[in-house]
N, C-alpha and C positions, 0 to 999 in steps of 0.2 A: 649721194655723198660718199666719198671714198674715205674709209676709216683705216687705211693701211698704216702700219708702223713706219715703213720706209717709203719715201716717194719714189715712183717709178720713172725711169728714163725710157720713153718710147722711141724705138729705133727701127730702122729697116736696113740692117747690115748683113752682108754675107759673112758666114763664119765657117771655120773648121772646128771640129770638136773631137775629144777623146773621152770616153766613158769607161771607168775601171770599176770592177767589182772588188771591194776591199779584201774579202776573204780569199778569193782565188786568184786575184790580180789579172783575170781575163779582161781584155780590152775590146772595145768597139769604137771605130772612128768613122767619121763621115763629114758631110757638108750640110749646111742648113742656112736658115735665116734667123737672126736675132730679132725678136719682136719687142721685148722690153726687159729691163734689168733694174734691180735695186740691191741694196745691201742685204735684203731679206730673201731674194730669189730671182729667178729668171724664167722667161717664156721664150722658147725658140721653136722653129718649125723644121721638120726633117722629112725626107722622102727617100726610101720607104721608112716605116716606123722602126724605132729602136726596139731591141729585145728587152725592154724594161716594162714593169707594171707599177701602178700606184702602190706605194708602200716600200718599194725597193730603195735602199740606201746605196749610193754610188759616189765615186770621185769624178768630178766633172772638170775638164779643162777646155776653155774656149779660146780660139785663136782668131783674131780679126783678119780677114782676107785683105792683103795689100791692094791698094788702089792702082799701083803701077809697079813695074819691075824694079824701080829704084828703092822701094821700101823692102829691105831685106830682113829687118828685125820685126817680127810680127808681135803686135800687142796681144797679151792674153790675160785671162782670168782663171782662177782655180779655186775650187771649194768642194767640200763634201756636201751632198745634198740628198734630200728625201724627194722622190718622185711623187708629186701630189696627184697629178692626173695626166691622162693622154687624151687630147682633144681630137675627134675625128676630123677629116678634111672638110673644108667648106665645099659647097656644091661646085664651085668653079676651080677647085684646086685638088691636088692629090697629096699635099703636105700635111702631116700630122703635127699637132701642137704638143709640146712637152713642157709641163709646168713643174718647176723644181724649187723647193724651199731649201735655202742654205742652212746647214747644220753647223758648219764651221765658218770662221771668218773668211770673207771673200778677199782673196789676195789678188793683187794686180801688179803687173810689171809692164813697163814701157807705154803706159797709157794714163792719161788723166781725164776724168769725166767731170765736166763742170755743168751745172744747171743754173740758169739765170731765172729768178722768180720775179715776175713783174705783174702789175695790175693791167689786165687787158680790158679795153673798152668794148662795148657791145659791137659785134661784127668784126672785130680784129682777130684774125686767125693766124697771125705770125707765130712761128715756132719760137719757144723760149728756151731752147737747149743748144748748147755748143759742145762739140767733142773736140778735144785738143789731144792729138796723138803725139807722143814724144818718144 
């Protein structure tokens, strides 16, 4: 049973990100894969690993990669977060997982995330999530 405060939206989306250290304003950017997100935190995968460790507080900006060249305005999320853990790569992957707990309110622009909650019947595995990019 999942006792999380905020429901997660499980995704498989390519992202670009920027990670800033608040004190020095040093930045690290890269590309990765968004795995899940909620108002409480995010899990994304990167390759190679970011130069962060559990316990670090950073400013995170995530930009959804456009699906085609006609999408010029990239949707993005921004929040200050605490790095909770760095997951080692799975046996068939070289991507590290980065779990972040948001310490500030998650701000969004140019995107709306909708979750449809429905009762699933046994054996019904249809996705109950819709992403509406605006």
